[in-house]
C-alpha positions in Angstrom: 171.1 -25.4 50.1 174.7 -26.4 50.8 176.4 -24.3 53.6 179.9 -25.4 52.6 182.2 -24.1 49.9 184.9 -26.6 50.8 185.2 -30.3 51.3 183.9 -31.2 54.8 186.4 -33.0 57.0 185.1 -34.1 60.4 182.8 -36.6 62.0 180.7 -37.7 65.0 181.8 -35.7 68.1 180.4 -36.7 71.5 181.5 -34.0 74.0 178.5 -34.9 76.2 180.4 -38.0 77.2 183.2 -35.8 78.6 181.0 -33.3 80.4 182.7 -34.0 83.7 186.1 -33.3 82.2 185.6 -30.1 80.2 189.3 -29.7 79.8 189.0 -32.5 77.2 186.9 -30.1 75.1 189.7 -27.6 74.8 192.1 -30.4 73.9 189.6 -31.6 71.2 189.7 -28.1 69.7 193.5 -28.2 69.6 193.6 -31.6 68.1 190.9 -30.9 65.5 192.8 -27.9 64.2 196.0 -30.0 64.1 194.2 -32.7 62.1 192.7 -30.1 59.7 189.2 -30.9 60.8 186.6 -28.3 59.8 183.3 -29.9 60.9 181.8 -31.8 63.8 178.5 -33.7 64.0 177.2 -33.3 67.5 174.4 -34.2 69.8 173.3 -37.4 68.0 172.6 -39.4 71.2 172.3 -36.7 73.8 168.6 -36.4 74.5 169.0 -37.6 78.1 171.4 -34.7 78.8 169.5 -32.1 76.8 166.2 -33.0 78.6 167.0 -34.9 81.8 163.4 -34.8 83.0 160.3 -34.1 81.0 160.1 -30.4 80.2 163.4 -29.7 82.0 166.1 -28.7 79.6 169.9 -28.3 79.8 171.5 -26.6 76.8 174.3 -24.8 78.6 176.9 -27.5 77.7 175.8 -27.5 74.1 176.0 -23.7 74.0 179.6 -24.0 75.1 180.4 -26.6 72.4 178.7 -24.6 69.6 180.7 -21.5 70.7 184.0 -23.4 70.9 183.5 -24.9 67.5 182.8 -21.5 65.9 185.7 -19.8 67.7 188.0 -22.4 66.2 186.7 -22.2 62.7 184.8 -25.5 62.8 181.3 -25.9 61.5 178.6 -27.8 63.4 176.3 -30.4 61.9 173.7 -30.5 64.6 171.8 -33.8 65.1 168.3 -34.4 66.4 168.4 -37.0 69.2 165.4 -39.3 68.3 167.5 -42.4 67.7 167.8 -43.1 71.4 165.2 -41.9 73.8 165.9 -41.1 77.5 164.8 -43.6 80.2 162.3 -41.3 81.7 160.4 -41.1 78.4 160.1 -44.9 78.2 159.2 -45.2 81.9 156.4 -42.6 81.7 155.2 -43.6 78.2 155.9 -47.3 77.7 153.8 -47.2 74.5 156.6 -45.5 72.7 158.7 -48.7 72.8 158.5 -51.2 70.0 156.6 -54.4 69.9 158.5 -57.2 68.2 157.1 -59.7 65.7 156.5 -62.1 68.5 154.0 -59.6 70.0 156.1 -58.7 73.0 156.9 -55.1 73.8 160.5 -54.3 74.3 161.9 -52.9 77.5 164.0 -49.7 77.6 167.4 -50.1 75.9 169.6 -50.0 72.9 168.7 -47.5 70.2 165.9 -47.2 67.5 163.6 -49.0 69.9 160.7 -46.7 69.3 157.3 -47.1 67.7 157.3 -45.0 64.5 153.5 -44.5 64.8 153.3 -43.5 68.4 151.7 -40.0 68.7 153.4 -39.4 72.0 156.9 -40.2 70.7 156.3 -38.0 67.6 155.2 -35.2 69.8 158.2 -35.5 72.1 160.6 -35.6 69.1 159.1 -32.5 67.6 159.3 -30.7 71.0 163.1 -31.3 71.4 163.7 -30.6 67.8 161.9 -27.3 68.0 163.9 -26.4 71.1 167.1 -27.1 69.3 166.0 -25.1 66.2 164.9 -22.1 68.2 168.0 -22.0 70.3 170.6 -22.3 67.5 168.8 -20.9 64.5 171.1 -17.9 64.4 174.3 -19.5 65.7 177.1 -19.0 63.2 178.4 -22.6 63.8 175.2 -24.2 62.5 175.8 -25.5 59.0 173.5 -28.5 58.6 170.9 -30.6 60.4 171.5 -34.4 60.8 168.2 -36.1 61.4 168.3 -38.9 63.9 170.8 -41.6 63.0 170.6 -44.7 60.7 166.8 -45.1 60.8 165.9 -48.8 60.9 163.6 -51.5 62.2 159.8 -51.9 62.5 157.1 -52.1 65.2 154.2 -54.6 65.4 152.1 -52.9 68.0 148.3 -52.4 67.7 148.9 -48.7 66.7 151.1 -49.9 63.8 148.7 -52.6 62.8 145.9 -50.0 62.6 148.2 -47.7 60.6 149.1 -50.6 58.3 145.4 -51.2 57.6 144.8 -47.5 56.8 147.9 -47.6 54.5 146.4 -50.7 52.7 143.1 -48.9 52.3 144.8 -46.0 50.6 147.1 -48.2 48.5 144.2 -50.5 47.3 141.7 -47.7 46.9 139.6 -48.8 49.8 138.7 -52.0 47.9 139.1 -55.4 49.5 138.4 -56.9 46.1 141.4 -55.1 44.7 143.5 -56.2 47.7 142.4 -59.9 47.4 143.1 -59.8 43.6 146.6 -58.2 44.1 147.4 -60.7 46.9 145.9 -63.7 44.9 144.1 -64.5 48.1 142.2 -67.5 46.7 145.3 -69.5 47.1 145.0 -71.5 50.4 141.6 -69.9 50.9 143.0 -66.7 52.4 140.4 -64.2 51.1 140.1 -61.1 53.3 136.5 -60.1 54.0 137.0 -57.4 56.7 139.9 -54.9 57.0 140.3 -55.8 60.7 141.3 -59.3 59.7 144.6 -57.9 58.5 147.8 -57.8 60.6 151.5 -57.5 60.0 153.2 -60.5 58.6 154.5 -62.9 61.4 155.9 -66.3 61.5 153.1 -67.3 63.9 150.5 -65.9 61.5 150.5 -65.0 57.8 154.1 -65.3 56.5 153.8 -66.9 53.1 152.0 -64.2 51.0 154.8 -62.3 49.2 152.4 -59.5 48.1 151.5 -59.0 51.8 155.1 -58.9 52.8 155.8 -56.4 50.0 152.9 -54.2 51.3 154.3 -54.4 54.8 157.7 -53.4 53.6 156.3 -50.5 51.7 154.3 -49.4 54.8 157.3 -49.6 57.1 159.4 -47.6 54.6 156.6 -45.0 54.3 156.4 -44.9 58.1 160.0 -44.1 58.4 159.6 -41.3 55.8 156.5 -40.0 57.7 158.5 -40.0 60.9 161.3 -38.2 59.2 158.9 -35.6 57.9 157.5 -35.2 61.5 161.1 -34.6 62.7 161.9 -32.1 60.0 158.7 -30.0 60.3 159.9 -27.6 63.0 163.4 -27.3 61.4 161.9 -26.3 58.1 159.8 -23.8 59.8 162.4 -22.2 62.0 165.6 -22.7 59.9 164.5 -22.9 56.3 167.9 -22.1 54.9 169.8 -24.8 56.8 170.1 -28.0 54.7 168.9 -31.3 56.1 170.4 -34.8 55.8 170.0 -38.2 57.4 172.5 -41.0 57.1 171.7 -44.1 55.0 173.4 -47.6 55.3 174.7 -49.1 52.1 171.7 -51.0 50.5 169.8 -51.6 53.7 166.6 -53.2 52.7 164.4 -51.9 55.5 163.7 -48.4 53.9 163.4 -47.4 50.3 166.2 -44.8 50.2 165.3 -43.8 46.7 162.0 -42.5 48.1 163.4 -41.2 51.4 166.0 -39.1 49.5 163.2 -37.0 48.1 162.5 -35.6 51.6 166.0 -34.4 52.4 168.4 -31.8 50.9 171.6 -33.8 51.0 172.0 -37.5 50.8 174.6 -39.0 53.2 175.6 -42.6 53.9 177.9 -44.6 56.1 180.8 -46.3 54.4 182.6 -49.2 56.1 184.4 -51.5 53.6 186.0 -54.6 55.1 189.7 -54.1 54.1 192.7 -56.4 54.7 190.9 -59.7 54.6 191.7 -60.7 51.0 188.7 -59.1 49.3 189.9 -55.6 48.8 188.8 -55.4 45.1 185.3 -56.7 45.9 185.1 -54.2 48.7 186.4 -51.3 46.6 183.9 -52.2 43.8 180.9 -52.3 46.1 182.0 -49.1 47.8 182.2 -47.4 44.4 178.7 -48.8 43.5 177.2 -47.4 46.7 178.9 -44.0 46.1 177.4 -43.9 42.6 174.0 -45.1 43.9 173.9 -42.1 46.3 175.3 -39.7 43.8 172.6 -40.8 41.3 169.7 -40.9 43.9 169.2 -37.1 43.6 170.0 -36.7 39.9 173.8 -36.5 40.2 173.9 -34.1 43.2 177.0 -34.5 45.4 176.4 -36.5 48.6 178.1 -36.7 52.0 180.0 -39.6 53.4 178.7 -39.1 56.9 180.5 -42.0 58.6 183.7 -44.0 57.9 186.4 -45.3 60.2 190.0 -44.1 60.2 191.0 -47.5 61.6 188.8 -50.4 62.8 185.1 -51.1 63.6 183.9 -53.1 66.6 180.9 -54.9 65.2 182.4 -57.5 62.9 183.1 -61.0 64.2 186.8 -60.2 63.8 187.9 -56.6 63.5 191.1 -56.5 61.4 193.2 -53.3 61.3 193.3 -52.0 57.7 196.7 -51.5 56.2 198.3 -48.1 56.4 197.0 -45.8 53.6 193.7 -47.7 53.2 191.8 -45.1 55.1 193.0 -42.2 53.0 192.4 -44.1 49.8 188.9 -45.0 51.0 188.2 -41.3 51.6 189.6 -40.1 48.3 187.4 -42.7 46.5 184.3 -41.2 48.1 185.3 -37.7 46.9 186.1 -39.0 43.4 182.6 -40.5 43.2 180.8 -37.4 44.3 181.1 -36.9 48.1 181.6 -33.4 49.4 182.7 -34.8 52.7 184.9 -37.2 54.6 183.6 -37.8 58.0 184.3 -40.4 60.7 182.6 -42.3 63.4 184.2 -41.2 65.6 186.3 -38.3 66.7 187.3 -39.5 70.1 187.0 -43.1 71.5 184.5 -43.4 74.3 185.8 -44.6 77.6 182.9 -47.0 78.1 179.8 -48.3 76.4 179.1 -50.5 73.4 181.4 -48.7 71.0 184.4 -48.0 73.1 186.7 -50.1 70.9 185.3 -48.7 67.6 188.0 -46.8 65.7 188.4 -43.1 66.1 190.8 -40.2 65.2 191.8 -39.8 68.8 192.5 -43.1 70.6 192.3 -43.8 74.3 195.9 -42.5 74.6 194.4 -39.1 74.0 197.2 -37.5 71.9 198.2 -37.0 68.3 201.2 -39.3 68.2 199.5 -42.2 66.5 199.6 -43.6 63.0 195.8 -43.0 62.6 196.1 -39.4 63.6 198.9 -38.8 61.2 196.9 -40.3 58.3 193.9 -38.2 59.1 196.1 -35.1 59.2 197.7 -35.9 55.9 194.2 -36.5 54.4 193.0 -33.2 55.8 195.7 -31.3 54.1 195.0 -33.1 50.8 191.3 -32.3 51.0 192.1 -28.6 51.4 193.9 -28.7 48.1 190.8 -30.2 46.5 188.3 -27.5 47.4 187.7 -26.8 43.7 186.0 -30.2 43.3 183.1 -29.2 45.6 179.8 -29.5 43.7 181.6 -31.2 40.8 179.5 -33.5 38.7 180.0 -36.7 36.7 178.5 -37.2 33.3 177.4 -40.8 32.8 176.0 -42.3 29.6 175.6 -45.8 31.2 173.2 -46.7 34.0 172.6 -49.8 36.0 169.1 -50.3 37.4 169.1 -51.1 41.1 165.6 -50.7 42.6 164.6 -51.1 46.3 161.1 -52.5 45.4 162.7 -55.1 43.1 165.1 -56.0 46.0 162.2 -56.6 48.2 160.3 -58.8 45.7 163.5 -60.9 45.1 163.7 -61.5 48.8 160.2 -62.7 49.2 159.4 -65.0 46.3 159.7 -68.7 46.8 161.0 -70.7 43.8 163.8 -71.3 41.4 167.1 -71.0 43.4 166.2 -70.1 46.9 169.9 -70.2 48.1 171.6 -67.9 45.6 169.8 -64.8 44.5 172.1 -61.9 45.6 170.6 -58.9 43.9 173.3 -56.5 45.3 176.2 -58.7 44.2 174.7 -59.1 40.7 174.2 -55.4 40.3 177.7 -54.6 41.5 179.1 -57.2 39.1 177.6 -55.4 36.0 178.5 -52.0 37.4 182.1 -53.0 38.0 182.5 -54.3 34.5 182.2 -50.7 33.2 184.2 -49.3 36.0 187.1 -51.5 35.0 187.0 -49.8 31.6 187.0 -46.3 33.1 183.4 -45.7 32.2 181.2 -43.8 34.8 177.9 -45.4 35.7 174.8 -44.0 37.3 172.8 -46.4 39.6 169.1 -45.6 39.0 165.7 -46.9 39.9 162.8 -48.0 37.7 161.3 -44.5 38.3 164.2 -42.5 36.9 164.5 -40.9 33.5 165.9 -43.5 31.0 166.2 -41.2 28.1 169.6 -39.5 29.0 171.5 -42.8 28.8 173.1 -44.5 25.8 172.9 -47.9 27.5 171.0 -49.2 30.5 171.7 -52.6 32.1 169.0 -54.2 34.3 170.5 -57.1 36.3 167.9 -59.5 37.7 165.0 -57.1 37.3 162.5 -59.6 38.4 159.6 -57.4 39.4 158.1 -54.5 37.5 156.3 -51.4 38.6 153.1 -50.3 36.8 154.9 -48.4 34.0 158.2 -50.3 33.8 157.3 -52.3 30.7 156.2 -49.2 28.8 159.3 -47.3 29.9 161.7 -50.0 28.6 159.7 -50.4 25.3 159.7 -46.6 24.7 163.4 -46.3 25.6 164.4 -48.9 23.1 162.0 -47.8 20.5 163.5 -44.3 20.6 167.0 -45.5 20.1 168.2 -46.7 23.5 170.3 -49.8 24.2 168.9 -52.0 26.9 170.5 -55.1 28.4 168.4 -57.4 30.6 169.5 -60.5 32.4 167.7 -63.7 33.6 164.2 -63.6 35.1 163.4 -60.2 33.6 159.9 -58.9 34.2 158.4 -62.0 35.7 156.0 -60.3 38.1 154.1 -57.1 38.7 154.5 -54.8 41.8 152.3 -57.2 43.8 154.5 -60.2 42.8 151.8 -61.7 40.6 153.2 -63.4 37.5 152.6 -61.8 34.2 150.5 -63.9 32.0 151.7 -64.9 28.6 155.2 -65.7 29.9 158.2 -63.4 30.4 159.7 -60.9 29.7 156.4 -59.2 30.5 153.9 -58.3 27.7 155.3 -56.3 24.8 158.9 -56.9 25.9 158.8 -60.3 24.2 158.7 -58.3 21.0 161.3 -55.8 22.2 163.8 -58.5 23.1 162.7 -60.9 20.3 162.5 -63.8 22.8 160.2 -65.6 25.2 161.2 -67.7 28.2 159.6 -71.2 28.5 161.3 -72.5 31.7 163.9 -71.5 34.2 166.4 -74.1 35.4 168.1 -73.7 38.8 171.5 -75.3 39.5 172.6 -76.6 42.9 175.9 -75.3 44.5 178.3 -77.7 42.7 176.5 -78.1 39.4 177.3 -76.0 36.4 176.1 -75.6 32.8 178.2 -74.1 30.0 177.5 -71.3 27.6 179.4 -70.4 24.4 179.7 -66.7 23.5 182.0 -65.0 21.0 184.2 -68.1 20.7 184.6 -68.6 24.4 183.0 -71.0 26.9 181.7 -69.7 30.2 180.5 -71.5 33.4 176.8 -71.0 34.1 175.8 -70.9 37.7 172.6 -71.1 39.7 170.1 -69.8 37.1 169.4 -70.6 33.4 166.4 -69.2 31.5 165.4 -71.6 28.7 164.4 -69.1 26.0 163.2 -69.2 22.4 164.4 -66.7 19.9 161.6 -65.0 18.0 163.4 -62.6 15.8 166.4 -62.0 18.0 169.9 -62.7 16.8 171.5 -65.5 18.8 174.9 -64.5 20.1 175.5 -67.4 22.5 174.1 -70.8 23.2 174.0 -73.3 26.1 176.4 -76.2 25.5 175.2 -78.8 28.0 172.1 -80.4 29.6 168.9 -81.1 27.7 168.7 -77.5 26.5 172.2 -77.5 24.9 172.1 -75.5 21.6 169.3 -73.2 22.8 169.9 -69.4 23.0 171.8 -68.1 26.0 172.7 -64.6 24.8 170.6 -62.6 22.3 170.5 -59.3 20.5 167.4 -57.8 18.9 166.9 -54.7 16.8 163.6 -53.0 17.8 162.5 -49.9 16.0 165.4 -47.4 16.5 167.1 -49.3 19.4 168.6 -52.6 20.5 167.7 -55.0 23.3 170.1 -57.6 24.6 169.2 -60.6 26.8 171.6 -62.7 29.0 169.7 -65.8 30.1 172.1 -67.1 32.7 174.2 -66.1 35.7 178.0 -66.2 35.6 180.0 -65.0 38.5 183.3 -64.9 36.6 184.3 -63.0 33.5 181.3 -63.1 31.2 179.9 -59.7 32.3 183.2 -58.0 31.6 183.6 -59.6 28.2 180.1 -58.8 27.2 180.4 -55.2 28.4 183.5 -54.9 26.2 181.4 -55.8 23.2 178.6 -53.4 24.2 181.2 -50.6 24.6 182.5 -51.3 21.2 179.1 -51.7 19.5 177.5 -48.7 21.0 180.6 -46.4 20.9 180.8 -45.7 24.6 184.0 -43.9 25.7 185.8 -43.8 29.0 186.5 -40.6 31.0 190.2 -40.6 30.1 192.9 -42.3 28.0 195.1 -43.0 31.0 196.4 -46.6 30.9 196.2 -48.5 34.1 195.6 -52.0 35.5 192.0 -53.0 36.2 192.7 -52.7 39.9 193.5 -49.0 39.6 190.3 -47.0 39.7 189.9 -43.9 37.5 187.1 -41.4 38.0 186.6 -38.0 36.5 184.6 -35.5 38.6 184.2 -32.0 37.1 187.7 -31.0 35.9 189.5 -33.4 38.2 190.7 -37.0 37.4 191.2 -39.3 40.4 193.6 -42.2 40.0 193.4 -44.7 42.9 195.5 -47.8 43.4 193.5 -50.6 45.1 195.7 -53.3 43.6 197.5 -54.1 46.8 200.9 -53.6 45.2 203.0 -50.8 43.7 202.1 -50.0 40.1 202.6 -47.5 37.3 200.2 -45.4 35.4 200.8 -44.3 31.8 199.4 -40.8 31.3 198.2 -39.9 27.8 199.2 -36.3 28.1 200.6 -33.7 30.5 198.5 -33.0 33.6 198.7 -30.8 36.6 199.2 -32.9 39.7 196.9 -31.1 42.2 198.3 -32.6 45.4 201.9 -32.1 44.5 201.4 -28.8 42.8 203.4 -29.5 39.6 202.9 -30.8 36.1 203.4 -34.4 35.3 203.3 -36.7 32.3 204.5 -40.1 31.0 204.8 -43.1 33.3 204.0 -42.3 36.9 204.7 -44.6 39.9 201.7 -45.2 42.2 202.5 -46.9 45.5 200.2 -49.5 47.2 197.1 -47.7 48.3 198.4 -44.5 46.6 196.4 -42.0 44.8 196.8 -38.9 42.7 194.5 -36.2 41.5 195.1 -34.7 38.1 193.6 -31.6 36.4 
């Protein structure tokens, strides 16, 4: 379904903001070619210009832009405009505006201020999308559809309440008994006896039933997917060969992206690391994690980096300029991890509006004589040399489970440590331990195929889906290696605790342990654990477990449970299950992963010797070496390679400057 045979280099282009000065359009074409830009994402927020009055359309300006792009060899990623409705639509049909949790309907303004359920809004969105598809279905510039922009939020209007009730009827098989059992409604005498007693969770109403909040979160996510499908329908009908994407936002918890990804052709996401504030390595690790999450989300298929900034953003409390070279390294990292695009928000800075100070390729000065423009141009030239990497894949034998439904369940339960339960941070920590050893990692959900991996790590997998217990047991039984951490399999999909203790059910046999209690440590209180001759600080969470057949690899060394198991290993049928009963935010994960790598025989992608802060990633036949260390360094090559960007062979010790990179083949 891809329409590109090269790495896409471009970004959000808003020519509608310059419609009164069309000479700017011609200058944009000149500058795009100068910067080696080959793609532009257009019309994202231009509904009011495309349809200034209901049923009155103005496409002439967009015709001109599409023609100019094609004449200059630039492809168009054409957006649908549903993210920001025109004022006339909100004025005539106020019911399309969202109702907040407080029950008050919003006035016209901002973006994503629409009711996902509204039949009128869905109809109007389909109408404008159909008009776009019919008009440009045969235009040679059209390469991809960009659906809306960064779907987000929820509506609490009566239409959405009714839709939620219908969703619950389907989910719980039209049985209030099943719903009450799943929600454990006998607690606080909250049994539901009529479907119309149900509403969305609100602070001024029902806000303490975690199963209800999980149901609402699933419903809102499904509503976004349904809205997406409504948008897509005319595009699929009229332009069936044009691929479709919509841009995701890191690990945004408002939508289950692992489910939404099934409904689009190409996954894309918006990448905005916070560089130059003393946390570069943390930012680089989390960016790598997100890249591999979106690479894995459709079975290893390449994704698009739909947005990034070539300089600063405008929405942080303080917007620091990244150091020179950071932008190009950020972009190369995306390509190394599976992106077939480098795209920006935005091409040209707006003169006014909320994002007028957000970074862009073309600044308010309007010319090419800037540091940012020169960096973008250099990157554009490098990307042209890397066209052979398009559609290149990465073969991973290790996976980390990161699951949206588990993230929701962790957010909503009340207990243990209510201050420190960062699921994303915990997942990135274990992911990055393998990354530091040059080992590629897939980031998968509980629904994905486990069988193709030699090792699966499940950080903080607190809540299980219906078949998760059986999947883990089968995976280990058939020879897999599975490592779980604290609070594994405590509840089911409705956040009901598994009876018989945890890990859930048969997993007590798989891991050879059972957990009796869980201790939670305040901010400045620590326990200790000994493992492999080394003592580690234990922070925030400690499962107090009993070994029932498992080999004890590490023990707690303080508090009343000193001497009890903290790290275990259990042989189960043909496989092995490991359990880490505590949280440590320092070096335990890396040391433990080193032992797993050695025991299981996992190998890295290359034998190139670098510092931990130099990232190595193999994609297809290409090896990317990226220096995030913040200092000049050297890389020791294990053999002779072809340096793709410099066009020559290289071997031995190679200097890599701060924020430098090289691509070897």
